[in-house]
N, C-alpha and C positions, 0 to 999 in steps of 0.2 A: 613768425613764418619762414619758410624756406625762402634763396633769392634765384632768379633763374635768367639766364639770358635770352634772347629771341633773334632768330637770323630772318628775314624775310628774303627769298629769291627772286628778283625783276629778272627774266630769262632773255632781256632785249638789247641788241644792240644795233647800232647805224648800219654797222659792218663788221665781219670778224677778222680779227688780228690772225697773221699767219701763223703764231707759235701757240694760239688758244687753243684749249679741250675743252673749256667747261661746255655748259649745258646751255648754249645761247642761240638765239636766232633774230635774224632781221626783220625790226619792229614792223608790223601794219597797224594800222590805231582800230581795224577789227578787231583782230586778236588780243590786243590790249585789253581791251573794253572787257571781252568776253573773258579774259585771265585772271584779272581783276576783280572780276564779278565772282570767280569760281573761288579765288584766294581768299574772299571774305566767307564765303563758305565752307573751308578748312580752317578758317579762322572760329569761325562756329561751333566745330564739331568739337576744341580745347578748351570750350569756356570753361566747363567744368571742371577739366584736369587744372588749368591754370591758377582757377579763385584758391588754390592752395600755396600759392607762390606769389611773392612778390616781384614785377620784373627790375631787373637789375639794369639791362643792358638792351639795348635792340639796335641790331645790325642790318639796314636794308643794303642789299649787294648784289649781283649782277652775273653777267649781263652789264647794261650800263644804265642802273635806274631812274640817272639826268636824262635818259634819250625822251621818258616817257612824259607825258602831260602831267604837272602839279597837283594837279585834281586829283587821280589816284593815287598818288603818297598822300593826300588829306583823308581819303578817304580811309586808307590803311589806319594812318595814324588815329581820325578818326572814332574806329571800331576801339582800335586798343585803350584808348584811354575811357572810354565811354564803358567796356565789356574786363577787361582784365586789372589785375591793381596797380596801377599803372603810374602812383601819384608820386613816384619816388623814384621815378628812374634815371641815373646817374648819366647815361652815356647814352644818344642817340646819333648814329653815324649812318650818314646815305653816302654810297660810291658814284663819283661822278668821273667824265670823260673834259677834259680843256675843252672849250667849243661850244660843249651842251647845255654853258651855264649862262642866265641872263639874268637882270635884276628881280624882276615880276616872279619868277621863281626863286632864285632866294630869299625874297624877300618873305615868299609863303612859306619854304621849308622853316625859317629863323620861327614864323607866328604858330609852326607846328612844335614848336619845341624840340628840332634837330640842331644838335650843338657843338658835329664835329662832321668835318665834311675828309673824305679820304680822296683826293686826285689821282689817275692814274697816268702819269704821267711817263713813265720810265726811261725816257729821256730829254735833254735839253738839244741834243743835235739834230737836226732835220733830216738830215742826210739817214741818218742811224734810222729815226722815226717810220720814215718810208719804206724802210727793207723789210721794217717787222710788221708793215699795213695798219699802222697806228695813223688816222687821219689829222689827226692835232700838228698844229705847227708850234712850236718854241714860243710864237705869240701869241695864240692862243691860248696857253697856259697863261703867260704874261699880265693878259686883258682880265681872264675869268681870278686871276689869285687876287689882283686890285681889287676887285670887283666884291671877292668873298671878303677881305679884309674892311673894307670899303660899308659894307652891310655889318660889321661888329661880330664876325666870328672868329674867336679866337683860339681855336684848335683844330688846325689842319693837317693831315697825313698826305705824304706824297709817296706814291708805289713808285720804286726806281730798278731797275734791272740791268744786271752787267753781264760779259760773257754774251753781248751781241754780234753778230756776222761783223766780220772786218772794223769790231770795236779797240780802240787803244785805251792803252790807261789814261792818260792826256782827257781822252774824252769822258772818261769816266769822272776823273779829280775834277775834271770844270763843271761837270752837272750839280756834283757835291758842293763845291764852293760855291757855284750860283746859288745852289739851296740854303746853306749855309747864311750867307749872306741876307736873303730873305726872311730868314728869322722863322720857317717853318715849326711847328712843335714836333712833329712825329717824321719819323722817314723811314721806311720799308725798305729792304735793299738786298733783294734777290737776286740767286744767280738764275739764266735761262737754261730752263731745261725744254730738251727738245722731245716732246710728247709726240707718241705715236698719232696717227692719222691728221698729224697737223703739217701744213704746207713747208714750216720751213723742214721740218723733219725729212721730208720728201726730196726739199732742194738739196738737202746737205746730202742725203744718199746718193743723191744724182750727181754729187759733183758740182753743184750750181753757185753752192754758198758756201765761203769761208769763214771758222770757227776760230776763236782765238784757244792757242794751247791751252792747257790743263794749268803749266804754270803761271801762264799770262790772265788764267782767270780766278786764280789763287792769291795773286800779287793784289788784282783790282779789287777781292775780299778784304784783305787786309789794309790796303792803301785806304779804301773807306773806313775800315773800322778806326786805324790812326786819325783820318781827318773828323770822322763825326766825335769822338771822345776828346779829342785837342781843342774842340769848340763846344762844346759845354754841352754832349748827348751822353746818355748814358745806355750804355751796349748791355739791353735789359734782355733779351731774345735774340738766337742763331742771328736772325736775318733784321731785328728792330730797333729802333734808336728813337729816343724820345727825351725834349728837356725834363727837365724836374717837376715831374708831377702831371706828365701828359702820356704815361704808359696806356696803352688802349684794353680798356677795361673790359671790353667783350671778349678779344680774341683772349686775354689770361684767364677768361671762365675757361675757353676748351684747354687751357695748357694746363690749368690747375683740377682739369676734371672733373667742374660744376657743371649741374644740369642745365642743358639746355633744350629747344624745342627750333627747331625748321619748320619753316612754312612755304610751301609752292614748289615747283619743279624739282625733282632731284635733289631736295634739302633732307639733309642728316638730322636726325636728334639722338639724345641723351638722355634715358631718365629711366628710372625704376629698375636701374642695372640691365638695361636691354639700350640697344642701338637699333635704331631703324628709319629706313630712308623710301623717300616716296616715288610716285612714276618718274620717268625722265624725257617721258615723250606724251602731249598733251591729251591724245585719245584716252589712254587710261587715267590720265590725272583726272580728268574731264568724267569719265565714267564712274568713275568711284563717286565722287563728289553728288554727280547725279541721283546715285543710289544713297547718300547721305551713309557713306562710310569712308574712312580715311583713305586718302590716296597711298596706301605705305605698301610697297612692291617690299621690301623682305623683312627680314629684323634679326638681330642674333644675340641671345643672350652671355653678359659680360662675366667670366668666371670669374672668382675671387684672384687666381694664379694672374690671369689677362691684365684685371683690372691692377693688380700689384703692379706688371711690365709697362703698362700703359700711364701709371702716376708716375714710376721715374722717367722713362722715356720723356713725357712731357715735359717733367718737371724740371728733367736735365737739361731741354733745350735754353731753358730761361738760366741767367748770367746767376742769376743768388742761389738759383740748385736745390737741394733735396735738404729739409728742414728733418731732422731725426724723427723732432719731436712731434713733428705733425703727423709725420708718416707712423711713428707708434699710436696718435691718437687715432687714424684713421681704421688701422689694419690690427689695431689690436698687438704687434708683433715687432720687435727691432729687424728694421731694416737691414744690420747688421749680421742679426743670425741667418737672414736667410742668402743675402748677394755678400757678405764681409769678404771671402776668397776672391769675390770676380771685381769688388772696388780695391782691396790691396793689390790684386795681379794689375790693373789699369794706371793707379798710383805709381806704381814701378815702372810703367812704361810711360810715364807723363804725359797719361790721357785723364786722369781725376786728381783734384785736389781735397783732403780730406781733414776735417778737425773735428772737434769734439760733438759741434751741432749740425753741421752742413755738408755737403757731398755735392762738389762743381766740377764742370768739365775746366781741364786748363785752355788753354788758346789752342793748342795742337788737339785736344779733346774734342773743339768746337769742330774743327774740321774732319776729325776722323771716327765723327760719332757714330756711326755705324756698326764700326769693329766694337763697343761695348755694348751697344742694342742685341747683337749677336747673342752675347752673352750673357744680359739680361732675360732672354726668351725663354718661356715657361716648359 
């Protein structure tokens, strides 16, 4: 039986961060209750489709799933265990923000089979946190981290952001060193992107905040790579680092172009050679489900050429790179036959490393990946 990943979107937060463009809303208890009821209705619609798959991973994201009562998370997982092929799930992740966790909540998560906690920390500098609209402090993180460990969770990810307004290289290094001392299993280390329709983007355009120069931002990235590698973390994807055996299995499903279903508001799916996505507003999402219809707003068929491009683009994000044998098994054609000249060109330019089996980005290629992707477009 084929394996599949499931993503569940919980679109509620205590407040919106200044850099965030995700589909999320300030929570109200009435809206949360209604949303979970409709989410369960959507899950029911997928029951027949998912009977042909074993659930490999489950990721509960948001928003801030940990800001809602744990009984709602129980309802979701209880449905999955009772109605899907979920007896061999390898990884169940829930996203959480520091300050939103407590002992009863974490005990409940543990009893439900959740085995990975992903904490949105971003920085351990309180002044920087305030500048980007985070409502937690470094102390909130340390308290929640200790609680998570005390209750027996042994797979913790922290999300960190570099390139924040007025951030220094020293501040980046200090946060990373503190995380290394704690021994977290996985670190996602992202560059800040000023997204449209966010407060940070507006403030930047109005000249109200100062952003690090491109050179300083790149220095933060490369210094992070160096620090983490020197302390036993595998740099296995452009922005992700893990101790041995702790790579994020759910994200690997995305990067390896395996099938996945997204449930909830604005969630995306990839199945049967199609990519489709749900409505991103409550009104249309609820309306479809009231009529016993999938709450899908749009879909596109993935052509063979586009599938090949996406397989290469996503695969090259991984430092393992593209396995030529696996490419041939999937597409029944040699990758060199299609893109040999492109890869040779970028090998000469120092962006690609190739041997008889693998195609990988060099360290320079990881920085300049878009140059290669343009040449791979069908």
